[in-house]
LOMAR-183870 format. One record per residue (C-alpha): x, y, z; residue number from 1; residue in one letter. Coordinates in steps of 0.001 Angstrom, whole numbers, plus 500000, padded with zeros to 6 digits. Layout:
BEGIN
X, Y, Z, NUM, a
...
// end
This chain:
BEGIN
481111, 550616, 481253, 1, m
484565, 552045, 480483, 2, s
487557, 549921, 479526, 3, v
489221, 550652, 482859, 4, s
486024, 549638, 484647, 5, g
485946, 546347, 482762, 6, c
489549, 545694, 483746, 7, k
488766, 546367, 487406, 8, r
485766, 544023, 487270, 9, s
487824, 541300, 485641, 10, l
490567, 541637, 488228, 11, l
488007, 541535, 491011, 12, a
486465, 538355, 489578, 13, a
489861, 536704, 489294, 14, l
490580, 537718, 492877, 15, g
487401, 536020, 494056, 16, v
488276, 532837, 492143, 17, l
491761, 532868, 493582, 18, w
490417, 533314, 497113, 19, a
487995, 530442, 496607, 20, l
490786, 528216, 495347, 21, a
492922, 529041, 498359, 22, l
490004, 528474, 500708, 23, a
489366, 525099, 499144, 24, g
492984, 524165, 499654, 25, c
492959, 525362, 503257, 26, a
489847, 523352, 504091, 27, s
490919, 520159, 502320, 28, s
492216, 518570, 505505, 29, g
495669, 517954, 504019, 30, v
498467, 517921, 506571, 31, t
501352, 520095, 505387, 32, d
504750, 520108, 507046, 33, g
504194, 517150, 509353, 34, q
505385, 513710, 508343, 35, g
503075, 510679, 508498, 36, p
503400, 508206, 511324, 37, e
504057, 504550, 510551, 38, i
500964, 502838, 511971, 39, t
501258, 499246, 510772, 40, y
502983, 496577, 512858, 41, k
505139, 493764, 511556, 42, r
503514, 490614, 512830, 43, e
503793, 486894, 512178, 44, a
502236, 485876, 508869, 45, y
498749, 484380, 509146, 46, v
497758, 481838, 506503, 47, i
494740, 482731, 504383, 48, g
492523, 481242, 501683, 49, i
494332, 480673, 498406, 50, g
497814, 480622, 499933, 51, d
500178, 478034, 498522, 52, q
501983, 476008, 501170, 53, l
504916, 473620, 501272, 54, r
504580, 471050, 504065, 55, v
507833, 469171, 504689, 56, d
507956, 466115, 506927, 57, v
511591, 465262, 507578, 58, w
512606, 461763, 506419, 59, r
509069, 461106, 505165, 60, n
509072, 462279, 501594, 61, q
505771, 460546, 500900, 62, e
504088, 462889, 503383, 63, l
505669, 466069, 501994, 64, t
503161, 468071, 499999, 65, r
502605, 471294, 498045, 66, d
499102, 472438, 498956, 67, l
496672, 475286, 498348, 68, i
494397, 476453, 501146, 69, v
490875, 475746, 499953, 70, r
487965, 478246, 500085, 71, p
486785, 476506, 503266, 72, d
490146, 477259, 504902, 73, g
491240, 473613, 505016, 74, l
494072, 471560, 503563, 75, i
494187, 467787, 503143, 76, t
497179, 465835, 504465, 77, m
497893, 462116, 504010, 78, p
496990, 459957, 507031, 79, l
495256, 462931, 508653, 80, m
492583, 464142, 506259, 81, g
491380, 467728, 506435, 82, d
493097, 470229, 508701, 83, m
492380, 473873, 509464, 84, q
495006, 476126, 507886, 85, a
493315, 479516, 507540, 86, e
493993, 481749, 510527, 87, g
497075, 479816, 511629, 88, e
500685, 480936, 511419, 89, t
503048, 478560, 509581, 90, p
504576, 477589, 512940, 91, e
501161, 476856, 514468, 92, e
500102, 474736, 511504, 93, l
503393, 472816, 511564, 94, a
502876, 472102, 515273, 95, a
499294, 470916, 514651, 96, a
500423, 468576, 511850, 97, i
503269, 467280, 514019, 98, s
500839, 466516, 516852, 99, n
498547, 464585, 514517, 100, e
501416, 462627, 512971, 101, l
502811, 461859, 516419, 102, g
500182, 459164, 516754, 103, v
501665, 457376, 513731, 104, i
505306, 458506, 513502, 105, i
507821, 458790, 516318, 106, i
508840, 462427, 516891, 107, s
507883, 463823, 513464, 108, p
509639, 467012, 512403, 109, e
507357, 469224, 510314, 110, v
507906, 472599, 508692, 111, s
505391, 474748, 506802, 112, v
506464, 477369, 504279, 113, t
504158, 479848, 502544, 114, v
505478, 479699, 498983, 115, t
502905, 482101, 497519, 116, n
501017, 484423, 499922, 117, p
497995, 484957, 497665, 118, v
495642, 485992, 500470, 119, s
497542, 489207, 501240, 120, v
498496, 490095, 497680, 121, a
496307, 493219, 497763, 122, y
496636, 494023, 501448, 123, q
500387, 494675, 501327, 124, y
500447, 496997, 498330, 125, r
501061, 500687, 497655, 126, v
499481, 502642, 494812, 127, r
500097, 505767, 492724, 128, a
497341, 507409, 490690, 129, m
496274, 510668, 489113, 130, g
498766, 512605, 486998, 131, q
501546, 510027, 486874, 132, v
502771, 508483, 483639, 133, n
501373, 505091, 484643, 134, e
498999, 504364, 487510, 135, a
500469, 501477, 489496, 136, v
499631, 499092, 492318, 137, s
502781, 497333, 493489, 138, i
503780, 495033, 496327, 139, a
505021, 496828, 499432, 140, f
508599, 496170, 500514, 141, v
510100, 497412, 503780, 142, d
512151, 500542, 503169, 143, g
510085, 501869, 500248, 144, m
509651, 505629, 500064, 145, t
507529, 508048, 498040, 146, v
510288, 508340, 495420, 147, v
510339, 504568, 494869, 148, d
506606, 504638, 494173, 149, l
506858, 507631, 491809, 150, v
509676, 505979, 489859, 151, l
507619, 502779, 489580, 152, a
504830, 504939, 488106, 153, a
507175, 506354, 485472, 154, g
507371, 509783, 487088, 155, g
504962, 512719, 487038, 156, i
503080, 513454, 483821, 157, s
503560, 516865, 482143, 158, p
500137, 517841, 483491, 159, f
500848, 516866, 487096, 160, g
501072, 519399, 489926, 161, a
503866, 517608, 491757, 162, g
504048, 519925, 494759, 163, n
500354, 519366, 495483, 164, r
500618, 515588, 495573, 165, a
498897, 513905, 498506, 166, v
499787, 510735, 500386, 167, l
496698, 509020, 501796, 168, n
497446, 506796, 504779, 169, r
495096, 504517, 506668, 170, e
495369, 504959, 510444, 171, t
493342, 503635, 513394, 172, p
491377, 506912, 513195, 173, d
490706, 506674, 509462, 174, g
492507, 508018, 506409, 175, y
494844, 510992, 506850, 176, v
496220, 513078, 503965, 177, e
499784, 514398, 503874, 178, y
501183, 516915, 501415, 179, r
504063, 515604, 499317, 180, v
506168, 518101, 497357, 181, r
507242, 515904, 494467, 182, l
508614, 518732, 492322, 183, d
510913, 519769, 495162, 184, d
512016, 516170, 495682, 185, i
512698, 515385, 492031, 186, l
513980, 518763, 490807, 187, n
515600, 520342, 493864, 188, k
516751, 517334, 495842, 189, g
514647, 518464, 498810, 190, d
513727, 515118, 500399, 191, i
511844, 516439, 503421, 192, q
508597, 514950, 502137, 193, t
510107, 511736, 500737, 194, n
508206, 509838, 503395, 195, y
508643, 506128, 504161, 196, p
505669, 504125, 502909, 197, l
503563, 501484, 504575, 198, q
501023, 498986, 503194, 199, p
497825, 500487, 501697, 200, s
499367, 503936, 501104, 201, d
497933, 505786, 498090, 202, i
499803, 508633, 496391, 203, l
497645, 510961, 494275, 204, t
499035, 513626, 491942, 205, v
496447, 516286, 490949, 206, p
496261, 518081, 487618, 207, e
497858, 521482, 487191, 208, k
495541, 524472, 487652, 209, s
495542, 527640, 485562, 210, v
494230, 529604, 488552, 211, f
497327, 528624, 490540, 212, r
499652, 529739, 487736, 213, g
500830, 526172, 487155, 214, e
500188, 526171, 483395, 215, l
// end
């Protein structure tokens, strides 16, 4: 085969690889150009196993306690014994304790505070992985955006394809992927894809590809 023929064959092969790469991208199911919908709802906190509670009984310091919800979902209160805590809101548990104490104390005033919400420590988190300088799993805070998560991860690594980053979001219909253009956000100030986050979001930054001309 002649040199020119070899060149044509090589170009044809590269064209096929490029087409396959584009086809793979097109069929990946990633939503591009449409922002993700916030699907979680802010609801009253529900006490879970392992949560640390502060039970205050006004003017009855001897009944005030710092407690941990046991694996069976119960707590133990003086004069009352075991009480169900798991599955209750702090207000519901305070009302239940007040009702029980009402047999012994006139008009008890009870408050319950969750001092350490251990049971939801991994439910209300957001994560960054892939080609970031440090993979992270951090607590979600209202108002967080993609940029906050990237900064917490130390930014994109030199090998990261920032404009092909993907935000995975759990919805009632399953996980949905959204394209995030991190390079445009960080280098051009284009914040169109600096989406607000919600609990359980996962941001993944892929590695640069030679076939895409990223190296």
